[in-house]
PDB file of the backbone (N, CA, C, O) and the ligand in Angstrom, with CONECT records:
HET     ZN  A 101       1
ATOM      1  N   MET A   1      78.691 -36.204  20.086  1.00  0.00           N
ATOM      2  CA  MET A   1      78.325 -36.232  18.682  1.00  0.00           C
ATOM      3  C   MET A   1      78.152 -34.817  18.166  1.00  0.00           C
ATOM      4  O   MET A   1      77.859 -33.907  18.942  1.00  0.00           O
ATOM      5  N   SER A   2      78.330 -34.619  16.878  1.00  0.00           N
ATOM      6  CA  SER A   2      78.164 -33.275  16.364  1.00  0.00           C
ATOM      7  C   SER A   2      77.708 -33.321  14.918  1.00  0.00           C
ATOM      8  O   SER A   2      77.917 -34.307  14.212  1.00  0.00           O
ATOM      9  N   VAL A   3      77.091 -32.247  14.497  1.00  0.00           N
ATOM     10  CA  VAL A   3      76.684 -32.062  13.106  1.00  0.00           C
ATOM     11  C   VAL A   3      77.073 -30.642  12.716  1.00  0.00           C
ATOM     12  O   VAL A   3      77.313 -29.797  13.578  1.00  0.00           O
ATOM     13  N   PHE A   4      77.132 -30.387  11.419  1.00  0.00           N
ATOM     14  CA  PHE A   4      77.397 -29.027  10.968  1.00  0.00           C
ATOM     15  C   PHE A   4      76.101 -28.436  10.434  1.00  0.00           C
ATOM     16  O   PHE A   4      75.396 -29.060   9.641  1.00  0.00           O
ATOM     17  N   ASP A   5      75.798 -27.214  10.884  1.00  0.00           N
ATOM     18  CA  ASP A   5      74.569 -26.600  10.384  1.00  0.00           C
ATOM     19  C   ASP A   5      74.823 -25.935   9.038  1.00  0.00           C
ATOM     20  O   ASP A   5      75.922 -26.022   8.489  1.00  0.00           O
ATOM     21  N   SER A   6      73.793 -25.265   8.508  1.00  0.00           N
ATOM     22  CA  SER A   6      73.891 -24.729   7.141  1.00  0.00           C
ATOM     23  C   SER A   6      74.944 -23.636   7.032  1.00  0.00           C
ATOM     24  O   SER A   6      75.375 -23.309   5.926  1.00  0.00           O
ATOM     25  N   GLU A   7      75.370 -23.060   8.164  1.00  0.00           N
ATOM     26  CA  GLU A   7      76.397 -22.016   8.126  1.00  0.00           C
ATOM     27  C   GLU A   7      77.776 -22.561   8.481  1.00  0.00           C
ATOM     28  O   GLU A   7      78.716 -21.785   8.652  1.00  0.00           O
ATOM     29  N   GLY A   8      77.912 -23.867   8.595  1.00  0.00           N
ATOM     30  CA  GLY A   8      79.206 -24.461   8.863  1.00  0.00           C
ATOM     31  C   GLY A   8      79.605 -24.444  10.329  1.00  0.00           C
ATOM     32  O   GLY A   8      80.759 -24.710  10.664  1.00  0.00           O
ATOM     33  N   VAL A   9      78.652 -24.133  11.208  1.00  0.00           N
ATOM     34  CA  VAL A   9      78.940 -24.156  12.640  1.00  0.00           C
ATOM     35  C   VAL A   9      78.851 -25.594  13.130  1.00  0.00           C
ATOM     36  O   VAL A   9      77.893 -26.306  12.829  1.00  0.00           O
ATOM     37  N   GLU A  10      79.860 -26.014  13.890  1.00  0.00           N
ATOM     38  CA  GLU A  10      79.815 -27.370  14.434  1.00  0.00           C
ATOM     39  C   GLU A  10      78.921 -27.383  15.675  1.00  0.00           C
ATOM     40  O   GLU A  10      79.270 -26.849  16.727  1.00  0.00           O
ATOM     41  N   VAL A  11      77.773 -28.002  15.513  1.00  0.00           N
ATOM     42  CA  VAL A  11      76.792 -28.066  16.591  1.00  0.00           C
ATOM     43  C   VAL A  11      76.964 -29.383  17.321  1.00  0.00           C
ATOM     44  O   VAL A  11      76.843 -30.453  16.726  1.00  0.00           O
ATOM     45  N   CYS A  12      77.246 -29.301  18.605  1.00  0.00           N
ATOM     46  CA  CYS A  12      77.455 -30.505  19.396  1.00  0.00           C
ATOM     47  C   CYS A  12      76.316 -30.706  20.378  1.00  0.00           C
ATOM     48  O   CYS A  12      75.711 -29.747  20.858  1.00  0.00           O
ATOM     49  N   PHE A  13      76.036 -31.961  20.665  1.00  0.00           N
ATOM     50  CA  PHE A  13      75.075 -32.307  21.707  1.00  0.00           C
ATOM     51  C   PHE A  13      75.771 -33.306  22.606  1.00  0.00           C
ATOM     52  O   PHE A  13      76.150 -34.392  22.166  1.00  0.00           O
ATOM     53  N   GLY A  14      75.941 -32.940  23.867  1.00  0.00           N
ATOM     54  CA  GLY A  14      76.644 -33.846  24.758  1.00  0.00           C
ATOM     55  C   GLY A  14      76.490 -33.409  26.196  1.00  0.00           C
ATOM     56  O   GLY A  14      75.898 -32.366  26.475  1.00  0.00           O
ATOM     57  N   PRO A  15      77.027 -34.212  27.120  1.00  0.00           N
ATOM     58  CA  PRO A  15      76.865 -33.915  28.539  1.00  0.00           C
ATOM     59  C   PRO A  15      77.837 -32.842  29.034  1.00  0.00           C
ATOM     60  O   PRO A  15      78.992 -32.769  28.616  1.00  0.00           O
ATOM     61  N   CYS A  16      77.323 -32.022  29.933  1.00  0.00           N
ATOM     62  CA  CYS A  16      78.175 -31.086  30.670  1.00  0.00           C
ATOM     63  C   CYS A  16      79.149 -31.893  31.519  1.00  0.00           C
ATOM     64  O   CYS A  16      78.757 -32.866  32.163  1.00  0.00           O
ATOM     65  N   TRP A  17      80.419 -31.491  31.520  1.00  0.00           N
ATOM     66  CA  TRP A  17      81.389 -32.236  32.322  1.00  0.00           C
ATOM     67  C   TRP A  17      81.026 -32.184  33.800  1.00  0.00           C
ATOM     68  O   TRP A  17      81.237 -33.157  34.525  1.00  0.00           O
ATOM     69  N   SER A  18      80.485 -31.063  34.250  1.00  0.00           N
ATOM     70  CA  SER A  18      80.247 -30.867  35.672  1.00  0.00           C
ATOM     71  C   SER A  18      78.983 -31.569  36.155  1.00  0.00           C
ATOM     72  O   SER A  18      79.033 -32.334  37.118  1.00  0.00           O
ATOM     73  N   CYS A  19      77.848 -31.318  35.498  1.00  0.00           N
ATOM     74  CA  CYS A  19      76.571 -31.845  36.010  1.00  0.00           C
ATOM     75  C   CYS A  19      76.024 -32.997  35.166  1.00  0.00           C
ATOM     76  O   CYS A  19      75.027 -33.611  35.545  1.00  0.00           O
ATOM     77  N   ARG A  20      76.652 -33.301  34.037  1.00  0.00           N
ATOM     78  CA  ARG A  20      76.295 -34.414  33.153  1.00  0.00           C
ATOM     79  C   ARG A  20      74.999 -34.180  32.393  1.00  0.00           C
ATOM     80  O   ARG A  20      74.551 -35.068  31.667  1.00  0.00           O
ATOM     81  N   ARG A  21      74.378 -33.002  32.538  1.00  0.00           N
ATOM     82  CA  ARG A  21      73.169 -32.723  31.772  1.00  0.00           C
ATOM     83  C   ARG A  21      73.567 -32.524  30.313  1.00  0.00           C
ATOM     84  O   ARG A  21      74.526 -31.812  30.016  1.00  0.00           O
ATOM     85  N   ALA A  22      72.829 -33.155  29.406  1.00  0.00           N
ATOM     86  CA  ALA A  22      73.122 -32.988  27.982  1.00  0.00           C
ATOM     87  C   ALA A  22      72.608 -31.640  27.507  1.00  0.00           C
ATOM     88  O   ALA A  22      71.518 -31.207  27.884  1.00  0.00           O
ATOM     89  N   PHE A  23      73.403 -30.985  26.679  1.00  0.00           N
ATOM     90  CA  PHE A  23      72.990 -29.700  26.139  1.00  0.00           C
ATOM     91  C   PHE A  23      73.596 -29.526  24.755  1.00  0.00           C
ATOM     92  O   PHE A  23      74.467 -30.287  24.333  1.00  0.00           O
ATOM     93  N   THR A  24      73.113 -28.511  24.068  1.00  0.00           N
ATOM     94  CA  THR A  24      73.518 -28.269  22.687  1.00  0.00           C
ATOM     95  C   THR A  24      74.397 -27.028  22.653  1.00  0.00           C
ATOM     96  O   THR A  24      74.048 -25.996  23.227  1.00  0.00           O
ATOM     97  N   PHE A  25      75.547 -27.130  21.974  1.00  0.00           N
ATOM     98  CA  PHE A  25      76.500 -26.036  22.033  1.00  0.00           C
ATOM     99  C   PHE A  25      77.326 -25.965  20.756  1.00  0.00           C
ATOM    100  O   PHE A  25      77.434 -26.929  19.998  1.00  0.00           O
ATOM    101  N   ASP A  26      77.901 -24.794  20.549  1.00  0.00           N
ATOM    102  CA  ASP A  26      78.862 -24.595  19.466  1.00  0.00           C
ATOM    103  C   ASP A  26      80.224 -25.056  19.975  1.00  0.00           C
ATOM    104  O   ASP A  26      80.725 -24.540  20.974  1.00  0.00           O
ATOM    105  N   ALA A  27      80.818 -26.019  19.291  1.00  0.00           N
ATOM    106  CA  ALA A  27      82.058 -26.632  19.775  1.00  0.00           C
ATOM    107  C   ALA A  27      83.184 -25.614  19.952  1.00  0.00           C
ATOM    108  O   ALA A  27      84.031 -25.771  20.831  1.00  0.00           O
ATOM    109  N   GLU A  28      83.195 -24.580  19.123  1.00  0.00           N
ATOM    110  CA  GLU A  28      84.295 -23.620  19.201  1.00  0.00           C
ATOM    111  C   GLU A  28      84.067 -22.542  20.244  1.00  0.00           C
ATOM    112  O   GLU A  28      85.022 -21.959  20.755  1.00  0.00           O
ATOM    113  N   LEU A  29      82.793 -22.271  20.566  1.00  0.00           N
ATOM    114  CA  LEU A  29      82.488 -21.129  21.418  1.00  0.00           C
ATOM    115  C   LEU A  29      82.169 -21.499  22.859  1.00  0.00           C
ATOM    116  O   LEU A  29      82.265 -20.658  23.753  1.00  0.00           O
ATOM    117  N   VAL A  30      81.792 -22.745  23.087  1.00  0.00           N
ATOM    118  CA  VAL A  30      81.319 -23.110  24.422  1.00  0.00           C
ATOM    119  C   VAL A  30      82.437 -22.957  25.458  1.00  0.00           C
ATOM    120  O   VAL A  30      83.589 -23.284  25.172  1.00  0.00           O
ATOM    121  N   PRO A  31      82.113 -22.466  26.648  1.00  0.00           N
ATOM    122  CA  PRO A  31      83.126 -22.464  27.714  1.00  0.00           C
ATOM    123  C   PRO A  31      83.534 -23.901  28.026  1.00  0.00           C
ATOM    124  O   PRO A  31      82.688 -24.791  28.112  1.00  0.00           O
ATOM    125  N   SER A  32      84.818 -24.114  28.193  1.00  0.00           N
ATOM    126  CA  SER A  32      85.278 -25.473  28.465  1.00  0.00           C
ATOM    127  C   SER A  32      86.457 -25.398  29.410  1.00  0.00           C
ATOM    128  O   SER A  32      87.135 -24.375  29.507  1.00  0.00           O
ATOM    129  N   ILE A  33      86.692 -26.501  30.105  1.00  0.00           N
ATOM    130  CA  ILE A  33      87.820 -26.550  31.028  1.00  0.00           C
ATOM    131  C   ILE A  33      88.679 -27.758  30.690  1.00  0.00           C
ATOM    132  O   ILE A  33      88.161 -28.807  30.305  1.00  0.00           O
ATOM    133  N   PRO A  34      90.005 -27.611  30.834  1.00  0.00           N
ATOM    134  CA  PRO A  34      90.891 -28.742  30.553  1.00  0.00           C
ATOM    135  C   PRO A  34      90.823 -29.768  31.677  1.00  0.00           C
ATOM    136  O   PRO A  34      91.054 -29.456  32.845  1.00  0.00           O
ATOM    137  N   ILE A  35      90.498 -31.006  31.292  1.00  0.00           N
ATOM    138  CA  ILE A  35      90.343 -32.101  32.256  1.00  0.00           C
ATOM    139  C   ILE A  35      91.422 -33.149  31.995  1.00  0.00           C
ATOM    140  O   ILE A  35      91.706 -33.500  30.850  1.00  0.00           O
ATOM    141  N   ASP A  36      92.012 -33.637  33.076  1.00  0.00           N
ATOM    142  CA  ASP A  36      92.973 -34.729  32.981  1.00  0.00           C
ATOM    143  C   ASP A  36      92.199 -36.045  32.898  1.00  0.00           C
ATOM    144  O   ASP A  36      91.537 -36.419  33.866  1.00  0.00           O
ATOM    145  N   PRO A  37      92.262 -36.752  31.774  1.00  0.00           N
ATOM    146  CA  PRO A  37      91.479 -37.995  31.640  1.00  0.00           C
ATOM    147  C   PRO A  37      91.902 -39.071  32.644  1.00  0.00           C
ATOM    148  O   PRO A  37      91.121 -39.971  32.951  1.00  0.00           O
ATOM    149  N   MET A  38      93.121 -38.983  33.153  1.00  0.00           N
ATOM    150  CA  MET A  38      93.582 -39.987  34.110  1.00  0.00           C
ATOM    151  C   MET A  38      92.933 -39.819  35.475  1.00  0.00           C
ATOM    152  O   MET A  38      92.653 -40.803  36.159  1.00  0.00           O
ATOM    153  N   THR A  39      92.696 -38.583  35.871  1.00  0.00           N
ATOM    154  CA  THR A  39      92.144 -38.333  37.203  1.00  0.00           C
ATOM    155  C   THR A  39      90.728 -37.770  37.144  1.00  0.00           C
ATOM    156  O   THR A  39      90.035 -37.710  38.160  1.00  0.00           O
ATOM    157  N   ASN A  40      90.300 -37.357  35.951  1.00  0.00           N
ATOM    158  CA  ASN A  40      89.001 -36.725  35.752  1.00  0.00           C
ATOM    159  C   ASN A  40      88.843 -35.480  36.629  1.00  0.00           C
ATOM    160  O   ASN A  40      87.760 -35.212  37.148  1.00  0.00           O
ATOM    161  N   THR A  41      89.916 -34.733  36.786  1.00  0.00           N
ATOM    162  CA  THR A  41      89.838 -33.476  37.518  1.00  0.00           C
ATOM    163  C   THR A  41      90.412 -32.362  36.643  1.00  0.00           C
ATOM    164  O   THR A  41      91.239 -32.617  35.767  1.00  0.00           O
ATOM    165  N   PRO A  42      89.967 -31.121  36.886  1.00  0.00           N
ATOM    166  CA  PRO A  42      90.480 -29.998  36.088  1.00  0.00           C
ATOM    167  C   PRO A  42      91.962 -29.757  36.308  1.00  0.00           C
ATOM    168  O   PRO A  42      92.535 -30.157  37.321  1.00  0.00           O
ATOM    169  N   ALA A  43      92.565 -29.094  35.336  1.00  0.00           N
ATOM    170  CA  ALA A  43      94.005 -28.850  35.364  1.00  0.00           C
ATOM    171  C   ALA A  43      94.441 -28.104  36.619  1.00  0.00           C
ATOM    172  O   ALA A  43      95.557 -28.301  37.100  1.00  0.00           O
ATOM    173  N   ASP A  44      93.556 -27.234  37.163  1.00  0.00           N
ATOM    174  CA  ASP A  44      93.962 -26.434  38.316  1.00  0.00           C
ATOM    175  C   ASP A  44      93.492 -27.037  39.637  1.00  0.00           C
ATOM    176  O   ASP A  44      93.500 -26.362  40.667  1.00  0.00           O
ATOM    177  N   VAL A  45      93.082 -28.309  39.610  1.00  0.00           N
ATOM    178  CA  VAL A  45      92.638 -28.983  40.831  1.00  0.00           C
ATOM    179  C   VAL A  45      93.432 -30.266  40.992  1.00  0.00           C
ATOM    180  O   VAL A  45      93.539 -31.057  40.055  1.00  0.00           O
ATOM    181  N   GLY A  46      93.990 -30.476  42.180  1.00  0.00           N
ATOM    182  CA  GLY A  46      94.652 -31.743  42.489  1.00  0.00           C
ATOM    183  C   GLY A  46      95.998 -31.893  41.807  1.00  0.00           C
ATOM    184  O   GLY A  46      96.584 -30.930  41.311  1.00  0.00           O
ATOM    185  N   GLU A  47      96.473 -33.145  41.797  1.00  0.00           N
ATOM    186  CA  GLU A  47      97.786 -33.472  41.259  1.00  0.00           C
ATOM    187  C   GLU A  47      97.641 -34.139  39.898  1.00  0.00           C
ATOM    188  O   GLU A  47      96.697 -34.890  39.653  1.00  0.00           O
ATOM    189  N   HIS A  48      98.601 -33.848  39.016  1.00  0.00           N
ATOM    190  CA  HIS A  48      98.577 -34.465  37.691  1.00  0.00           C
ATOM    191  C   HIS A  48      99.975 -34.986  37.367  1.00  0.00           C
ATOM    192  O   HIS A  48     100.987 -34.424  37.787  1.00  0.00           O
ATOM    193  N   ALA A  49      99.995 -36.067  36.616  1.00  0.00           N
ATOM    194  CA  ALA A  49     101.277 -36.632  36.206  1.00  0.00           C
ATOM    195  C   ALA A  49     102.036 -35.607  35.363  1.00  0.00           C
ATOM    196  O   ALA A  49     101.427 -34.814  34.646  1.00  0.00           O
ATOM    197  N   PRO A  50     103.392 -35.629  35.455  1.00  0.00           N
ATOM    198  CA  PRO A  50     104.172 -34.741  34.586  1.00  0.00           C
ATOM    199  C   PRO A  50     103.829 -35.017  33.125  1.00  0.00           C
ATOM    200  O   PRO A  50     103.785 -36.169  32.694  1.00  0.00           O
ATOM    201  N   GLY A  51     103.593 -33.974  32.389  1.00  0.00           N
ATOM    202  CA  GLY A  51     103.284 -34.151  30.975  1.00  0.00           C
ATOM    203  C   GLY A  51     101.875 -34.645  30.718  1.00  0.00           C
ATOM    204  O   GLY A  51     101.558 -35.081  29.611  1.00  0.00           O
ATOM    205  N   ALA A  52     101.021 -34.581  31.740  1.00  0.00           N
ATOM    206  CA  ALA A  52      99.635 -35.015  31.542  1.00  0.00           C
ATOM    207  C   ALA A  52      99.011 -34.234  30.393  1.00  0.00           C
ATOM    208  O   ALA A  52      99.239 -33.034  30.239  1.00  0.00           O
ATOM    209  N   SER A  53      98.229 -34.931  29.600  1.00  0.00           N
ATOM    210  CA  SER A  53      97.558 -34.223  28.514  1.00  0.00           C
ATOM    211  C   SER A  53      96.100 -34.008  28.916  1.00  0.00           C
ATOM    212  O   SER A  53      95.422 -34.920  29.389  1.00  0.00           O
ATOM    213  N   PHE A  54      95.647 -32.789  28.714  1.00  0.00           N
ATOM    214  CA  PHE A  54      94.314 -32.418  29.163  1.00  0.00           C
ATOM    215  C   PHE A  54      93.385 -32.339  27.962  1.00  0.00           C
ATOM    216  O   PHE A  54      93.778 -31.953  26.861  1.00  0.00           O
ATOM    217  N   VAL A  55      92.152 -32.714  28.214  1.00  0.00           N
ATOM    218  CA  VAL A  55      91.138 -32.681  27.159  1.00  0.00           C
ATOM    219  C   VAL A  55      90.081 -31.664  27.574  1.00  0.00           C
ATOM    220  O   VAL A  55      89.531 -31.745  28.672  1.00  0.00           O
ATOM    221  N   ARG A  56      89.801 -30.708  26.693  1.00  0.00           N
ATOM    222  CA  ARG A  56      88.812 -29.696  27.044  1.00  0.00           C
ATOM    223  C   ARG A  56      87.413 -30.290  27.018  1.00  0.00           C
ATOM    224  O   ARG A  56      87.023 -30.967  26.066  1.00  0.00           O
ATOM    225  N   GLN A  57      86.670 -30.023  28.077  1.00  0.00           N
ATOM    226  CA  GLN A  57      85.322 -30.553  28.212  1.00  0.00           C
ATOM    227  C   GLN A  57      84.341 -29.388  28.350  1.00  0.00           C
ATOM    228  O   GLN A  57      84.640 -28.400  29.022  1.00  0.00           O
ATOM    229  N   PRO A  58      83.175 -29.503  27.717  1.00  0.00           N
ATOM    230  CA  PRO A  58      82.208 -28.397  27.737  1.00  0.00           C
ATOM    231  C   PRO A  58      81.487 -28.260  29.079  1.00  0.00           C
ATOM    232  O   PRO A  58      81.279 -29.233  29.805  1.00  0.00           O
ATOM    233  N   ILE A  59      81.123 -27.039  29.373  1.00  0.00           N
ATOM    234  CA  ILE A  59      80.407 -26.727  30.614  1.00  0.00           C
ATOM    235  C   ILE A  59      79.101 -26.033  30.251  1.00  0.00           C
ATOM    236  O   ILE A  59      79.088 -25.114  29.432  1.00  0.00           O
ATOM    237  N   CYS A  60      78.002 -26.473  30.859  1.00  0.00           N
ATOM    238  CA  CYS A  60      76.700 -25.905  30.516  1.00  0.00           C
ATOM    239  C   CYS A  60      76.514 -24.527  31.165  1.00  0.00           C
ATOM    240  O   CYS A  60      77.268 -24.115  32.047  1.00  0.00           O
ATOM    241  N   ARG A  61      75.487 -23.848  30.689  1.00  0.00           N
ATOM    242  CA  ARG A  61      75.211 -22.478  31.127  1.00  0.00           C
ATOM    243  C   ARG A  61      75.004 -22.404  32.641  1.00  0.00           C
ATOM    244  O   ARG A  61      75.522 -21.506  33.304  1.00  0.00           O
ATOM    245  N   ASP A  62      74.234 -23.365  33.181  1.00  0.00           N
ATOM    246  CA  ASP A  62      73.943 -23.327  34.616  1.00  0.00           C
ATOM    247  C   ASP A  62      75.217 -23.474  35.441  1.00  0.00           C
ATOM    248  O   ASP A  62      75.403 -22.782  36.442  1.00  0.00           O
ATOM    249  N   CYS A  63      76.090 -24.381  35.012  1.00  0.00           N
ATOM    250  CA  CYS A  63      77.323 -24.606  35.769  1.00  0.00           C
ATOM    251  C   CYS A  63      78.266 -23.409  35.646  1.00  0.00           C
ATOM    252  O   CYS A  63      78.942 -23.059  36.613  1.00  0.00           O
ATOM    253  N   VAL A  64      78.321 -22.774  34.467  1.00  0.00           N
ATOM    254  CA  VAL A  64      79.138 -21.571  34.338  1.00  0.00           C
ATOM    255  C   VAL A  64      78.601 -20.487  35.274  1.00  0.00           C
ATOM    256  O   VAL A  64      79.369 -19.764  35.910  1.00  0.00           O
ATOM    257  N   GLY A  65      77.269 -20.387  35.349  1.00  0.00           N
ATOM    258  CA  GLY A  65      76.672 -19.402  36.251  1.00  0.00           C
ATOM    259  C   GLY A  65      77.079 -19.640  37.699  1.00  0.00           C
ATOM    260  O   GLY A  65      77.430 -18.713  38.428  1.00  0.00           O
ATOM    261  N   ARG A  66      77.022 -20.920  38.098  1.00  0.00           N
ATOM    262  CA  ARG A  66      77.421 -21.253  39.473  1.00  0.00           C
ATOM    263  C   ARG A  66      78.911 -21.002  39.687  1.00  0.00           C
ATOM    264  O   ARG A  66      79.320 -20.462  40.715  1.00  0.00           O
ATOM    265  N   ALA A  67      79.715 -21.401  38.701  1.00  0.00           N
ATOM    266  CA  ALA A  67      81.162 -21.209  38.824  1.00  0.00           C
ATOM    267  C   ALA A  67      81.484 -19.717  38.933  1.00  0.00           C
ATOM    268  O   ALA A  67      82.330 -19.310  39.731  1.00  0.00           O
ATOM    269  N   ASN A  68      80.802 -18.912  38.125  1.00  0.00           N
ATOM    270  CA  ASN A  68      81.093 -17.478  38.148  1.00  0.00           C
ATOM    271  C   ASN A  68      80.647 -16.836  39.457  1.00  0.00           C
ATOM    272  O   ASN A  68      81.289 -15.901  39.936  1.00  0.00           O
ATOM    273  N   ALA A  69      79.560 -17.326  40.037  1.00  0.00           N
ATOM    274  CA  ALA A  69      79.146 -16.803  41.346  1.00  0.00           C
ATOM    275  C   ALA A  69      80.236 -17.076  42.382  1.00  0.00           C
ATOM    276  O   ALA A  69      80.573 -16.209  43.188  1.00  0.00           O
ATOM    277  N   ASN A  70      80.789 -18.307  42.349  1.00  0.00           N
ATOM    278  CA  ASN A  70      81.882 -18.645  43.263  1.00  0.00           C
ATOM    279  C   ASN A  70      83.111 -17.798  42.985  1.00  0.00           C
ATOM    280  O   ASN A  70      83.760 -17.300  43.905  1.00  0.00           O
ATOM    281  N   ARG A  71      83.427 -17.638  41.692  1.00  0.00           N
ATOM    282  CA  ARG A  71      84.608 -16.866  41.323  1.00  0.00           C
ATOM    283  C   ARG A  71      84.460 -15.413  41.745  1.00  0.00           C
ATOM    284  O   ARG A  71      85.409 -14.806  42.242  1.00  0.00           O
ATOM    285  N   ALA A  72      83.268 -14.855  41.546  1.00  0.00           N
ATOM    286  CA  ALA A  72      83.056 -13.460  41.916  1.00  0.00           C
ATOM    287  C   ALA A  72      83.285 -13.269  43.412  1.00  0.00           C
ATOM    288  O   ALA A  72      83.908 -12.293  43.831  1.00  0.00           O
ATOM    289  N   SER A  73      82.770 -14.221  44.229  1.00  0.00           N
ATOM    290  CA  SER A  73      82.926 -14.052  45.666  1.00  0.00           C
ATOM    291  C   SER A  73      84.360 -14.316  46.103  1.00  0.00           C
ATOM    292  O   SER A  73      84.776 -13.851  47.164  1.00  0.00           O
ATOM    293  N   ALA A  74      85.124 -15.057  45.296  1.00  0.00           N
ATOM    294  CA  ALA A  74      86.535 -15.323  45.611  1.00  0.00           C
ATOM    295  C   ALA A  74      87.462 -14.301  44.964  1.00  0.00           C
ATOM    296  O   ALA A  74      88.678 -14.368  45.142  1.00  0.00           O
ATOM    297  N   GLY A  75      86.892 -13.344  44.208  1.00  0.00           N
ATOM    298  CA  GLY A  75      87.708 -12.338  43.561  1.00  0.00           C
ATOM    299  C   GLY A  75      88.495 -12.863  42.381  1.00  0.00           C
ATOM    300  O   GLY A  75      89.493 -12.260  41.985  1.00  0.00           O
ATOM    301  N   ARG A  76      88.058 -13.993  41.804  1.00  0.00           N
ATOM    302  CA  ARG A  76      88.759 -14.571  40.656  1.00  0.00           C
ATOM    303  C   ARG A  76      88.099 -14.099  39.364  1.00  0.00           C
ATOM    304  O   ARG A  76      86.929 -13.718  39.358  1.00  0.00           O
ATOM    305  N   PRO A  77      88.866 -14.127  38.260  1.00  0.00           N
ATOM    306  CA  PRO A  77      88.279 -13.704  36.985  1.00  0.00           C
ATOM    307  C   PRO A  77      87.129 -14.621  36.580  1.00  0.00           C
ATOM    308  O   PRO A  77      87.163 -15.828  36.815  1.00  0.00           O
ATOM    309  N   LEU A  78      86.117 -14.024  35.968  1.00  0.00           N
ATOM    310  CA  LEU A  78      84.946 -14.795  35.570  1.00  0.00           C
ATOM    311  C   LEU A  78      85.198 -15.512  34.241  1.00  0.00           C
ATOM    312  O   LEU A  78      86.013 -15.082  33.424  1.00  0.00           O
ATOM    313  N   ILE A  79      84.476 -16.611  34.052  1.00  0.00           N
ATOM    314  CA  ILE A  79      84.508 -17.341  32.780  1.00  0.00           C
ATOM    315  C   ILE A  79      83.667 -16.555  31.780  1.00  0.00           C
ATOM    316  O   ILE A  79      82.508 -16.234  32.046  1.00  0.00           O
ATOM    317  N   ASP A  80      84.254 -16.251  30.642  1.00  0.00           N
ATOM    318  CA  ASP A  80      83.526 -15.551  29.584  1.00  0.00           C
ATOM    319  C   ASP A  80      82.593 -16.517  28.864  1.00  0.00           C
ATOM    320  O   ASP A  80      82.979 -17.636  28.526  1.00  0.00           O
ATOM    321  N   VAL A  81      81.373 -16.076  28.636  1.00  0.00           N
ATOM    322  CA  VAL A  81      80.465 -16.845  27.792  1.00  0.00           C
ATOM    323  C   VAL A  81      80.261 -16.061  26.506  1.00  0.00           C
ATOM    324  O   VAL A  81      79.713 -14.959  26.518  1.00  0.00           O
ATOM    325  N   LEU A  82      80.706 -16.636  25.402  1.00  0.00           N
ATOM    326  CA  LEU A  82      80.617 -15.952  24.124  1.00  0.00           C
ATOM    327  C   LEU A  82      79.196 -16.027  23.581  1.00  0.00           C
ATOM    328  O   LEU A  82      78.479 -16.992  23.850  1.00  0.00           O
ATOM    329  N   PRO A  83      78.781 -15.014  22.818  1.00  0.00           N
ATOM    330  CA  PRO A  83      77.463 -15.084  22.181  1.00  0.00           C
ATOM    331  C   PRO A  83      77.366 -16.337  21.309  1.00  0.00           C
ATOM    332  O   PRO A  83      78.331 -16.708  20.642  1.00  0.00           O
ATOM    333  N   ASN A  84      76.222 -16.974  21.316  1.00  0.00           N
ATOM    334  CA  ASN A  84      75.950 -18.169  20.496  1.00  0.00           C
ATOM    335  C   ASN A  84      76.710 -19.406  20.941  1.00  0.00           C
ATOM    336  O   ASN A  84      76.772 -20.386  20.199  1.00  0.00           O
ATOM    337  N   ALA A  85      77.288 -19.384  22.135  1.00  0.00           N
ATOM    338  CA  ALA A  85      77.969 -20.586  22.625  1.00  0.00           C
ATOM    339  C   ALA A  85      76.962 -21.697  22.876  1.00  0.00           C
ATOM    340  O   ALA A  85      77.239 -22.872  22.637  1.00  0.00           O
ATOM    341  N   TYR A  86      75.787 -21.304  23.363  1.00  0.00           N
ATOM    342  CA  TYR A  86      74.750 -22.294  23.672  1.00  0.00           C
ATOM    343  C   TYR A  86      73.668 -22.210  22.621  1.00  0.00           C
ATOM    344  O   TYR A  86      73.155 -21.132  22.323  1.00  0.00           O
ATOM    345  N   LEU A  87      73.328 -23.348  22.066  1.00  0.00           N
ATOM    346  CA  LEU A  87      72.422 -23.358  20.916  1.00  0.00           C
ATOM    347  C   LEU A  87      71.055 -23.946  21.277  1.00  0.00           C
ATOM    348  O   LEU A  87      70.222 -24.163  20.397  1.00  0.00           O
ATOM    349  N   ASP A  88      70.823 -24.201  22.559  1.00  0.00           N
ATOM    350  CA  ASP A  88      69.548 -24.809  22.921  1.00  0.00           C
ATOM    351  C   ASP A  88      68.504 -23.776  23.316  1.00  0.00           C
ATOM    352  O   ASP A  88      67.413 -24.132  23.763  1.00  0.00           O
ATOM    353  N   GLU A  89      68.832 -22.498  23.154  1.00  0.00           N
ATOM    354  CA  GLU A  89      67.806 -21.462  23.309  1.00  0.00           C
ATOM    355  C   GLU A  89      68.196 -20.266  22.441  1.00  0.00           C
ATOM    356  O   GLU A  89      69.369 -20.093  22.109  1.00  0.00           O
ATOM    357  N   PRO A  90      67.233 -19.458  22.080  1.00  0.00           N
ATOM    358  CA  PRO A  90      67.536 -18.346  21.147  1.00  0.00           C
ATOM    359  C   PRO A  90      68.576 -17.385  21.695  1.00  0.00           C
ATOM    360  O   PRO A  90      68.928 -16.411  21.029  1.00  0.00           O
TER     361      PRO A  90
HETATM  362 ZN    ZN A 101      76.431 -28.361  33.932  1.00  0.00          ZN2+
END
């Protein structure tokens, strides 16, 4: 679900794809990963049907932190978190 605040920002409240914890986020700024609705796995994990369409799903701050810790130790690029992506704290 989402509402627009007084500045026209689309404020969403919904579950993190990874941990299912509900959080509040800016729909345009939140880190998200493309998920295959048929398999419920990310685009870069597992097998997907040819032409599978992926739906971007939001990821909460804690999960991005964990993902980035893993990425850092694997030498992979980190997920960028844009300012104001998360709206549940100042
Ligand atoms: Zn999460």
